[in-house]
DORO-754240 format. One record per residue: residue in one letter; residue number from 1; x, y, z of N, C-alpha, C, CB in turn. Coordinates in steps of 0.1 Angstrom, whole numbers. Glycine has a CB too. Layout:
   code   pos    n.c1    n.c2    n.c3   ca.c1   ca.c2   ca.c3    c.c1    c.c2    c.c3   cb.c1   cb.c2   cb.c3
      A   NUM       X       Y       Z       X       Y       Z       X       Y       Z       X       Y       Z
...
END
This chain:
   code   pos    n.c1    n.c2    n.c3   ca.c1   ca.c2   ca.c3    c.c1    c.c2    c.c3   cb.c1   cb.c2   cb.c3
      M     1    1251     871     897    1264     870     904    1269     856     906    1264     878     917
      R     2    1281     853     904    1286     839     905    1289     835     919    1298     838     896
      P     3    1288     822     922    1292     816     935    1307     819     937    1289     801     935
      I     4    1310     820     950    1324     822     954    1330     809     958    1325     833     966
      P     5    1342     806     952    1348     793     956    1352     794     971    1361     791     948
      P     6    1349     784     979    1353     784     993    1367     786     996    1348     771    1000
      E     7    1376     782     987    1391     783     990    1395     798     990    1399     776     980
      L     8    1387     807     984    1390     821     984    1387     828     998    1382     828     974
      V     9    1380     821    1006    1377     827    1020    1382     818    1031    1361     829    1021
      Y    10    1392     811    1028    1398     801    1037    1408     809    1046    1405     789    1030
      G    11    1408     806    1059    1419     810    1068    1418     824    1074    1431     809    1060
      F    12    1407     831    1072    1405     844    1078    1399     843    1092    1397     853    1069
      D    13    1403     852    1101    1397     853    1114    1383     859    1113    1406     860    1124
      A    14    1382     869    1105    1369     876    1103    1368     880    1088    1369     889    1112
      V    15    1356     881    1084    1352     885    1070    1342     896    1072    1347     873    1061
      I    16    1345     908    1065    1337     920    1065    1332     923    1051    1344     932    1072
      H    17    1319     924    1050    1313     926    1036    1305     938    1037    1304     913    1032
      L    18    1309     949    1029    1303     962    1030    1298     967    1016    1312     972    1036
      S    19    1300     959    1006    1297     964     992    1282     964     989    1305     955     982
      G    20    1279     972     979    1265     973     974    1263     985     965    1255     974     986
      E    21    1254     984     956    1251     995     947    1246    1007     954    1241     991     936
      N    22    1251    1019     951    1246    1031     957    1231    1033     955    1254    1044     951
      V    23    1224    1035     966    1210    1036     965    1205    1050     961    1203    1033     979
      A    24    1213    1060     961    1209    1074     957    1206    1074     942    1220    1084     961
      G    25    1197    1083     939    1193    1085     925    1179    1080     922    1203    1078     916
      R    26    1175    1082     910    1161    1077     906    1161    1062     904    1157    1084     892
      W    27    1151    1056     910    1151    1041     910    1143    1036     897    1144    1036     923
      T    28    1150    1033     887    1144    1025     876    1143    1011     880    1152    1027     863
      E    29    1136    1002     873    1136     988     876    1150     982     876    1126     981     867
      A    30    1158     986     866    1172     981     865    1180     985     877    1178     986     852
      K    31    1178     998     881    1186    1003     893    1182     995     905    1183    1018     895
      K    32    1169     993     907    1164     985     919    1169     971     919    1149     985     919
      K    33    1170     965     907    1176     951     906    1191     951     910    1174     946     892
      R    34    1198     962     906    1212     962     910    1214     965     925    1219     974     902
      I    35    1205     973     930    1205     975     945    1203     962     952    1195     986     949
      R    36    1193     955     948    1190     942     955    1201     932     953    1177     937     951
      D    37    1204     929     940    1213     918     937    1227     921     943    1214     916     922
      S    38    1232     933     942    1245     936     948    1246     934     963    1249     951     944
      R    39    1235     934     969    1235     931     984    1231     917     987    1225     941     991
      V    40    1219     913     982    1214     900     986    1222     888     980    1199     899     982
      L    41    1224     889     967    1231     877     960    1245     877     964    1229     879     945
      S    42    1252     888     965    1266     888     969    1268     883     983    1272     902     968
      T    43    1259     887     992    1259     882    1006    1256     867    1007    1250     890    1015
      L    44    1246     862     999    1243     848    1000    1255     840     994    1230     845     992
      N    45    1261     844     983    1272     837     978    1284     837     987    1277     844     965
      L    46    1287     848     994    1297     848    1004    1294     840    1016    1300     863    1008
      S    47    1282     840    1021    1278     832    1032    1279     818    1029    1263     836    1036
      N    48    1275     813    1017    1276     799    1014    1291     795    1013    1269     796    1001
      A    49    1299     804    1007    1314     801    1006    1320     799    1020    1321     812     999
      L    50    1316     807    1030    1321     806    1043    1317     793    1050    1316     818    1052
      V    51    1304     789    1047    1299     776    1053    1308     765    1048    1285     774    1049
      N    52    1312     765    1035    1319     754    1029    1334     755    1030    1315     753    1015
      A    53    1339     766    1036    1354     767    1037    1359     757    1047    1357     781    1043
      V    54    1371     752    1044    1378     742    1052    1380     748    1066    1391     737    1046
      Q    55    1384     760    1067    1386     767    1080    1377     779    1080    1401     771    1083
      Q    56    1366     779    1088    1357     790    1088    1362     801    1096    1343     785    1093
      P    57    1358     814    1093    1361     825    1102    1354     825    1115    1359     838    1094
      K    58    1359     832    1124    1352     833    1137    1340     842    1136    1362     838    1148
      T    59    1342     853    1128    1331     863    1127    1329     867    1113    1336     875    1135
      F    60    1316     869    1110    1312     874    1096    1304     887    1099    1303     863    1089
      V    61    1309     898    1095    1303     911    1096    1298     916    1082    1312     922    1102
      C    62    1285     918    1082    1279     922    1069    1271     935    1070    1270     911    1063
      A    63    1272     943    1060    1264     956    1060    1249     953    1059    1269     965    1049
      S    64    1241     962    1065    1227     963    1063    1224     978    1064    1219     954    1073
      A    65    1212     982    1066    1209     996    1067    1197     999    1075    1207    1002    1052
      I    66    1196    1011    1080    1184    1015    1088    1172    1016    1079    1187    1028    1095
      G    67    1174    1015    1066    1162    1013    1057    1154    1001    1061    1167    1012    1043
      Y    68    1159     992    1069    1152     981    1074    1139     985    1082    1161     973    1084
      Y    69    1140     997    1088    1129    1001    1096    1118    1009    1089    1134    1010    1107
      G    70    1121    1013    1076    1111    1020    1069    1109    1034    1074    1098    1013    1068
      N    71    1098    1041    1071    1095    1054    1075    1086    1054    1088    1087    1062    1064
      R    72    1092    1058    1099    1086    1055    1112    1083    1067    1120    1095    1046    1120
      G    73    1084    1079    1114    1080    1091    1122    1089    1094    1134    1066    1091    1126
      D    74    1083    1097    1145    1091    1100    1157    1094    1088    1166    1083    1110    1165
      E    75    1090    1076    1162    1092    1064    1169    1107    1061    1172    1086    1051    1162
      I    76    1111    1058    1184    1125    1055    1187    1127    1040    1184    1128    1058    1202
      L    77    1137    1038    1175    1139    1024    1170    1152    1018    1175    1140    1025    1154
      T    78    1150    1006    1181    1162     998    1185    1163     985    1176    1160     994    1200
      E    79    1173     978    1179    1175     965    1172    1163     956    1173    1187     958    1176
      D    80    1155     957    1183    1143     949    1185    1131     954    1178    1141     947    1200
      S    81    1131     965    1172    1120     971    1165    1117     963    1153    1122     986    1162
      P    82    1104     961    1149    1101     953    1137    1105     961    1125    1086     950    1137
      S    83    1106     954    1114    1109     960    1101    1097     968    1096    1113     949    1091
      G    84    1100     977    1087    1090     985    1081    1085     981    1068    1094    1000    1081
      D    85    1080     990    1060    1074     988    1047    1083     995    1036    1060     992    1046
      G    86    1082     990    1024    1089     997    1013    1100     988    1007    1094    1010    1018
      F    87    1105     993     996    1115     986     988    1128     984     997    1119     993     975
      L    88    1133     995    1003    1145     993    1011    1143     984    1023    1149    1007    1016
      A    89    1132     984    1029    1129     975    1040    1129     961    1035    1116     978    1047
      D    90    1123     958    1024    1123     945    1018    1137     940    1015    1114     945    1005
      V    91    1145     949    1009    1159     945    1005    1167     942    1018    1166     957     997
      C    92    1165     950    1028    1173     948    1041    1169     935    1047    1171     960    1050
      R    93    1156     931    1047    1153     919    1053    1159     907    1045    1137     917    1053
      E    94    1159     908    1032    1165     897    1024    1180     897    1026    1162     899    1009
      W    95    1186     909    1027    1200     911    1029    1205     904    1041    1204     926    1029
      E    96    1198     906    1052    1201     900    1065    1199     885    1065    1194     907    1076
      A    97    1188     881    1058    1185     867    1057    1196     859    1050    1171     865    1051
      A    98    1202     866    1041    1213     860    1033    1225     856    1041    1217     869    1021
      T    99    1226     862    1053    1237     858    1062    1234     846    1070    1241     870    1071
      E   100    1222     841    1070    1218     830    1079    1225     817    1077    1203     828    1077
      P   101    1229     813    1065    1237     801    1064    1250     801    1072    1241     798    1049
      A   102    1256     812    1073    1268     814    1081    1265     813    1096    1276     827    1078
      A   103    1254     820    1100    1250     819    1114    1246     805    1118    1239     829    1117
      H   104    1240     798    1110    1235     784    1113    1246     774    1116    1226     779    1102
      V   105    1258     777    1110    1269     768    1113    1278     773    1124    1277     766    1100
      G   106    1274     783    1131    1281     787    1143    1290     799    1141    1288     776    1149
      I   107    1291     805    1129    1299     817    1127    1292     829    1134    1302     819    1112
      C   108    1299     836    1142    1293     848    1148    1290     858    1137    1303     854    1159
      T   109    1277     861    1135    1273     869    1123    1266     881    1128    1263     861    1115
      V   110    1271     893    1122    1266     906    1126    1261     913    1114    1278     914    1133
      N   111    1249     919    1116    1243     927    1105    1244     942    1109    1229     923    1102
      L   112    1251     950    1102    1253     964    1105    1242     973    1099    1267     969    1100
      R   113    1232     976    1107    1221     985    1102    1226     999    1103    1208     983    1111
      T   114    1232    1004    1092    1240    1016    1091    1231    1028    1087    1251    1014    1082
      G   115    1233    1039    1094    1227    1051    1090    1235    1059    1080    1224    1060    1103
      L   116    1233    1072    1081    1240    1081    1072    1255    1083    1077    1233    1096    1071
      V   117    1264    1077    1069    1278    1078    1073    1284    1091    1068    1286    1066    1068
      L   118    1290    1099    1078    1295    1112    1074    1310    1111    1072    1293    1122    1086
      S   119    1314    1115    1060    1328    1114    1056    1331    1125    1046    1331    1100    1050
      R   120    1344    1130    1046    1348    1139    1036    1350    1133    1022    1361    1146    1040
      E   121    1352    1120    1022    1356    1113    1010    1345    1109    1001    1364    1101    1014
      G   122    1333    1109    1006    1322    1104     997    1309    1104    1005    1324    1091     992
      G   123    1299    1098     999    1286    1097    1006    1278    1110    1005    1288    1093    1020
      A   124    1267    1111    1013    1258    1122    1012    1265    1136    1016    1246    1120    1022
      L   125    1273    1136    1026    1279    1148    1031    1287    1155    1019    1288    1146    1043
      K   126    1295    1147    1012    1303    1153    1001    1294    1159     991    1312    1142     995
      Q   127    1283    1153     988    1273    1158     978    1267    1171     983    1263    1148     975
      M   128    1265    1172     996    1259    1184    1002    1268    1196    1004    1253    1181    1015
      L   129    1281    1194    1004    1290    1205    1008    1290    1216     998    1304    1199    1009
      L   130    1290    1213     985    1291    1224     975    1279    1233     975    1292    1218     961
      P   131    1266    1228     974    1255    1237     975    1254    1245     988    1242    1230     973
      F   132    1258    1238     999    1257    1245    1012    1268    1256    1013    1259    1236    1024
      R   133    1280    1254    1007    1290    1264    1007    1287    1276     999    1303    1258    1002
      L   134    1278    1273     989    1274    1284     980    1261    1291     986    1270    1279     966
      G   135    1257    1287     998    1245    1293    1004    1232    1288     998    1246    1308    1003
      L   136    1233    1277     991    1221    1272     984    1214    1260     991    1225    1268     970
      G   137    1218    1258    1003    1213    1246    1011    1200    1249    1018    1223    1241    1020
      G   138    1194    1238    1022    1182    1240    1030    1176    1226    1033    1171    1248    1023
      S   139    1165    1226    1041    1159    1214    1045    1152    1207    1034    1149    1216    1057
      I   140    1148    1195    1036    1141    1187    1025    1126    1184    1031    1148    1174    1022
      G   141    1116    1188    1023    1103    1186    1027    1100    1195    1039    1100    1171    1031
      D   142    1093    1190    1049    1090    1199    1061    1102    1199    1071    1078    1194    1068
      G   143    1112    1190    1068    1124    1190    1077    1122    1182    1090    1128    1204    1080
      G   144    1110    1177    1092    1108    1170    1105    1112    1156    1105    1093    1171    1108
      Q   145    1116    1150    1094    1120    1136    1094    1134    1134    1101    1121    1131    1079
      W   146    1135    1123    1108    1147    1121    1116    1157    1114    1107    1144    1111    1128
      W   147    1170    1120    1108    1181    1115    1101    1191    1109    1111    1188    1126    1092
      S   148    1193    1096    1111    1203    1090    1120    1216    1088    1113    1197    1075    1124
      W   149    1227    1093    1119    1240    1094    1112    1251    1088    1121    1242    1109    1109
      I   150    1263    1087    1115    1274    1083    1123    1287    1088    1116    1275    1067    1124
      H   151    1296    1093    1124    1309    1098    1118    1317    1085    1114    1317    1106    1129
      I   152    1324    1087    1103    1332    1076    1097    1342    1070    1107    1339    1080    1085
      E   153    1348    1078    1115    1357    1072    1125    1350    1063    1135    1364    1084    1132
      D   154    1338    1067    1140    1330    1059    1149    1325    1046    1142    1318    1067    1154
      F   155    1322    1047    1129    1318    1036    1122    1329    1025    1122    1314    1039    1107
      V   156    1341    1029    1118    1352    1020    1118    1356    1015    1132    1365    1027    1112
      A   157    1356    1024    1142    1359    1020    1155    1348    1010    1161    1359    1032    1165
      A   158    1336    1012    1157    1325    1003    1161    1327     989    1156    1311    1008    1158
      I   159    1331     988    1143    1334     975    1137    1345     968    1145    1337     976    1122
      H   160    1356     975    1148    1367     970    1156    1362     965    1170    1378     980    1158
      H   161    1353     973    1176    1347     969    1189    1339     956    1188    1338     981    1194
      I   162    1332     955    1177    1324     943    1175    1332     931    1174    1315     944    1162
      L   163    1343     932    1166    1353     921    1164    1359     916    1177    1363     925    1154
      Q   164    1360     925    1187    1366     922    1200    1356     917    1210    1373     934    1205
      N   165    1343     917    1206    1332     913    1216    1323     902    1210    1324     925    1220
      D   166    1326     890    1214    1318     878    1209    1304     879    1212    1324     866    1215
      A   167    1300     887    1223    1286     887    1227    1278     896    1218    1285     893    1241
      I   168    1284     904    1209    1277     912    1200    1274     904    1187    1284     926    1197
      K   169    1262     902    1184    1259     894    1172    1245     898    1167    1259     879    1174
      G   170    1241     894    1156    1228     897    1150    1228     912    1145    1217     895    1160
      A   171    1217     918    1146    1215     932    1141    1222     942    1151    1200     936    1139
      V   172    1229     951    1145    1235     962    1153    1233     975    1146    1251     959    1155
      N   173    1227     984    1154    1224     998    1148    1237    1006    1148    1213    1005    1156
      M   174    1242    1009    1136    1254    1017    1135    1250    1032    1132    1263    1011    1123
      T   175    1246    1038    1143    1243    1052    1143    1248    1059    1156    1227    1054    1141
      A   176    1250    1072    1155    1254    1079    1167    1241    1079    1176    1258    1094    1164
      P   177    1244    1081    1189    1232    1081    1199    1223    1093    1198    1238    1080    1213
      N   178    1227    1103    1190    1218    1115    1190    1214    1118    1175    1226    1127    1195
      A   179    1203    1111    1171    1197    1114    1158    1192    1129    1158    1186    1104    1155
      V   180    1191    1135    1146    1186    1148    1145    1175    1148    1134    1197    1159    1142
      T   181    1167    1158    1134    1158    1160    1123    1165    1166    1111    1146    1169    1127
      N   182    1159    1165    1100    1166    1170    1088    1168    1185    1089    1157    1167    1075
      I   183    1159    1192    1095    1161    1207    1096    1172    1210    1105    1148    1214    1100
      E   184    1174    1202    1116    1185    1204    1125    1198    1200    1118    1183    1195    1138
      F   185    1198    1190    1110    1210    1186    1103    1215    1197    1093    1208    1173    1095
      T   186    1205    1202    1085    1209    1212    1075    1213    1225    1082    1197    1214    1066
      Q   187    1206    1229    1093    1210    1241    1100    1224    1240    1106    1199    1245    1110
      T   188    1226    1228    1112    1240    1226    1118    1251    1226    1108    1240    1213    1126
      L   189    1248    1220    1096    1258    1220    1085    1260    1235    1080    1253    1211    1074
      A   190    1249    1242    1079    1251    1256    1074    1258    1265    1084    1237    1262    1071
      N   191    1255    1263    1097    1262    1271    1107    1277    1267    1107    1256    1268    1121
      T   192    1280    1254    1106    1294    1250    1106    1302    1257    1094    1295    1235    1105
      L   193    1295    1258    1083    1301    1264    1071    1300    1279    1071    1295    1259    1058
      K   194    1293    1285    1081    1290    1299    1082    1283    1304    1070    1304    1307    1084
      R   195    1273    1297    1066    1264    1300    1055    1250    1299    1059    1267    1291    1043
      P   196    1241    1306    1052    1227    1305    1055    1221    1292    1049    1219    1316    1049
      A   197    1210    1287    1054    1203    1275    1049    1188    1280    1047    1204    1263    1059
      I   198    1186    1287    1036    1174    1294    1034    1166    1289    1021    1176    1309    1033
      L   199    1172    1278    1015    1165    1274    1003    1161    1259    1004    1175    1275     991
      P   200    1150    1257    1011    1145    1244    1013    1140    1237    1000    1133    1244    1023
      I   201    1140    1224    1000    1136    1217     988    1122    1211     991    1146    1205     984
      P   202    1111    1216     985    1098    1210     988    1097    1195     985    1087    1218     980
      A   203    1089    1189     992    1087    1174     990    1084    1171     976    1076    1168    1000
      F   204    1075    1179     970    1071    1176     956    1083    1177     946    1060    1185     951
      A   205    1092    1187     949    1104    1188     940    1113    1177     942    1111    1202     944
      A   206    1115    1172     955    1123    1160     957    1118    1148     950    1125    1157     972
      R   207    1105    1147     950    1098    1135     943    1100    1136     928    1083    1134     947
      M   208    1099    1148     923    1100    1150     908    1115    1147     904    1097    1165     904
      A   209    1124    1150     912    1138    1148     909    1142    1134     911    1147    1157     917
      F   210    1138    1127     922    1143    1114     926    1133    1103     926    1149    1115     939
      G   211    1120    1106     924    1110    1096     924    1109    1088     937    1113    1086     913
      E   212    1108    1075     936    1106    1067     948    1117    1068     958    1106    1052     944
      F   213    1130    1071     954    1141    1073     963    1138    1085     973    1154    1075     956
      A   214    1131    1095     968    1128    1107     976    1120    1102     989    1121    1117     968
      D   215    1110    1094     987    1101    1090     998    1108    1081    1007    1089    1084     993
      E   216    1116    1072    1002    1122    1062    1011    1136    1066    1016    1124    1049    1003
      G   217    1143    1075    1009    1156    1080    1014    1156    1093    1020    1165    1080    1002
      L   218    1152    1104    1012    1153    1118    1017    1143    1122    1026    1153    1127    1005
      L   219    1130    1117    1024    1119    1121    1032    1115    1112    1043    1107    1124    1023
      A   220    1121    1100    1043    1118    1090    1053    1124    1093    1067    1123    1076    1049
      S   221    1117    1089    1077    1121    1093    1091    1125    1080    1099    1110    1101    1098
      A   222    1137    1080    1104    1141    1068    1112    1150    1073    1124    1150    1058    1103
      R   223    1144    1073    1135    1150    1078    1148    1156    1066    1155    1140    1086    1157
      V   224    1169    1063    1151    1175    1050    1155    1184    1052    1167    1182    1044    1143
      Q   225    1184    1043    1176    1193    1042    1187    1203    1030    1187    1185    1042    1201
      P   226    1216    1032    1189    1225    1021    1189    1226    1014    1202    1240    1027    1186
      T   227    1215    1007    1205    1213    1001    1218    1224     990    1221    1200     995    1219
      K   228    1227     982    1212    1237     971    1214    1251     977    1217    1237     961    1203
      L   229    1254     987    1209    1268     993    1211    1269     999    1224    1271    1003    1200
      T   230    1259    1007    1228    1260    1014    1241    1260    1004    1253    1249    1024    1243
      A   231    1252     993    1251    1251     983    1262    1264     976    1263    1240     973    1258
      R   232    1272     975    1253    1285     969    1253    1297     979    1255    1288     960    1241
      K   233    1293     991    1260    1303    1000    1264    1311    1006    1253    1312     994    1274
      F   234    1306    1007    1241    1313    1014    1230    1311    1029    1233    1307    1010    1216
      E   235    1323    1036    1232    1323    1050    1234    1324    1058    1221    1335    1054    1244
      F   236    1314    1065    1218    1314    1073    1206    1324    1085    1207    1300    1078    1202
      K   237    1332    1087    1198    1341    1099    1197    1333    1111    1194    1353    1097    1188
      F   238    1323    1109    1185    1314    1120    1180    1300    1117    1183    1317    1123    1165
      P   239    1295    1118    1195    1281    1115    1198    1271    1126    1193    1279    1113    1212
      G   240    1277    1138    1191    1269    1149    1187    1272    1154    1173    1270    1161    1196
      L   241    1262    1159    1165    1264    1163    1151    1273    1174    1149    1251    1166    1145
      E   242    1272    1185    1157    1281    1197    1155    1295    1193    1156    1277    1207    1166
      A   243    1300    1186    1166    1314    1182    1167    1318    1173    1156    1316    1175    1181
      A   244    1309    1165    1151    1312    1156    1140    1315    1164    1127    1301    1145    1138
      L   245    1306    1173    1125    1307    1181    1112    1320    1190    1113    1295    1189    1110
      R   246    1322    1196    1125    1334    1205    1126    1347    1197    1124    1335    1211    1140
      A   247    1347    1184    1129    1359    1176    1127    1361    1173    1112    1358    1163    1135
      L   248    1350    1171    1105    1351    1168    1091    1353    1180    1081    1339    1160    1086
      I   249    1349    1191    1086    1349    1203    1077    1359    1213    1081    1335    1210    1077
END
């Protein structure tokens, strides 16, 4: 990826960077390189451009992901929790480190450790709707892994809240305050659609279909709490999964 001319980022109050290769799917070496480069290199290039801009922005908001924490079972994870193991955790550490040039020159820098964003327009929920509407949905593996999610409206509102609060900086967990297990998620989705959820996907089948992504994405457990947002009085419109899914479906 090419460096970004500083004059292209001149004169903005805030810069928000959310782009990156979709992590879903089987991870070939080429796919993993695209996942990393689309995040780390693009962020480093943008961060360096902001540093060298004649007029720097007040705030730099950059995506990250709860993949930073790795597979952590039932452990409750806050922004102060250490990073975990695995490819996604490695990428997230490098991704966040790529924003450091901007932070070092005094730009308020925020890393959005984002969970599963629920939206009608795309992402995991859109992919799940058809099989669940056909009554073909079910939990993945034993269903005990924690899925931390956020409604798209709360995601956008939280970014707006961050831009209005100079005290919020560094890592910010972008998840609703009530994570659920995979089996709770799938059952709630099925109930919302008034369909059964009786066709679970065994862990071995997920690994056969998706390889490494199955273990780090579908089967990984991250019970994340949005500690910084709640401490700064952000009010979630959809703190609970059932209401979030009903609003979307």
